[in-house]
N, C-alpha and C positions, 0 to 999 in steps of 0.2 A: 639131505645129502645125496648125487648120483654117479657111483662109480662102474668102471667099467674098463673088461681086459677081455680079450682072446686070448684063447689055451689049444694047444694041439690035444686036449684031455676030452674023450666024448663027454654026453650033455649029463648023463647016469652018476658016469665017478667022479665029476664038476659034486653037481648035488650030495655023493655019498661023502664025498670029503666034507661039502658044509656041513654036514650033520654030524661030521665023528668033531672038527673044530671049535665048533660052537656050541657044543657042549661038552663038552670037556675042557672046559676056560676057567679060570679062578671062579671063586663064585660071586666078585662083585660086578665080572664081566661076563657069566655064564649067558646064555640062552636058551631058552626052549624051547622046543620043536613045539608049534603050535595048530600049522596047516601046510599041508603038502600035494604036490598033486607033479603030472611029470614033466614039468617043466620050470617047476618051480618048488621054494621051503617059505615058511614064513616061520618064525623065532619070537619070542617074547623077551624079555631082558628086565633089567634093575627098570624097574617104576613102568612098568609095563611096557619101556619101550618097543615100539618093531622093531624087528628086522628081517627082510624083505633080499630074496637070494633068487633069480631070474636067469636060464639060458637059453642058448637058440643058435642050434646048430645051424652053419656055412658052411659050404664051399673050402673056405682060409684056417676052419678052426670053430669050437666053442665060444663063441657070445656071451662073456658072466658081464649079468651089471647084479651091483646090491645096492639098496638105498636104507636109509637110514639117518636120524638124529643125532643120537646119541655115539654112535660104536661105531663111527668113519677109521680110526686106527683099528678096529679089529678084524671090517673086512679089509681095510690095506692088506693086514697082515697076511688075510687070506688068501689074499690074490697072489700075495707075494708067491705062496705055496705051490702054485697053479703053475709054473709055468717050469717044467723040468733041466732047460736047456739052461747050460750055466753061461752069465755075463760076455761078452765077445766085445776088440773095442767097436766092431759093427755096430751089434744091437746097440751101445749104447752112443755110439760118434763121439766116443775122444782115442786118441791115437797122440801117443811120444810121452802117456803120462809114467811117471816113475811114485811109487810105493810108499805112501808113509814113512821119512825114517829110513832110506838108503841112498837119498843123494850126497 
């Protein structure tokens, strides 16, 4: 599965964050750096599963793509760490929402 996100972080910072994130997970989901280049990282995980993170700088930020077969949830979790901006009503498209338990 291929996942993609755009982040304001520079490409080198995204790759450094990926190295830290994927090599420090619990043993079941840990992945070990196999190859790296200026725009990509490949990791090997459980059962030899490959996980690839690629970056591309654009005027609108850094496009980050993640590809894997078994580590989809871990890529999604990593992507959630890449946007330092807090969610707002405009970001989510939701308005007039009441927090659970407050109505």
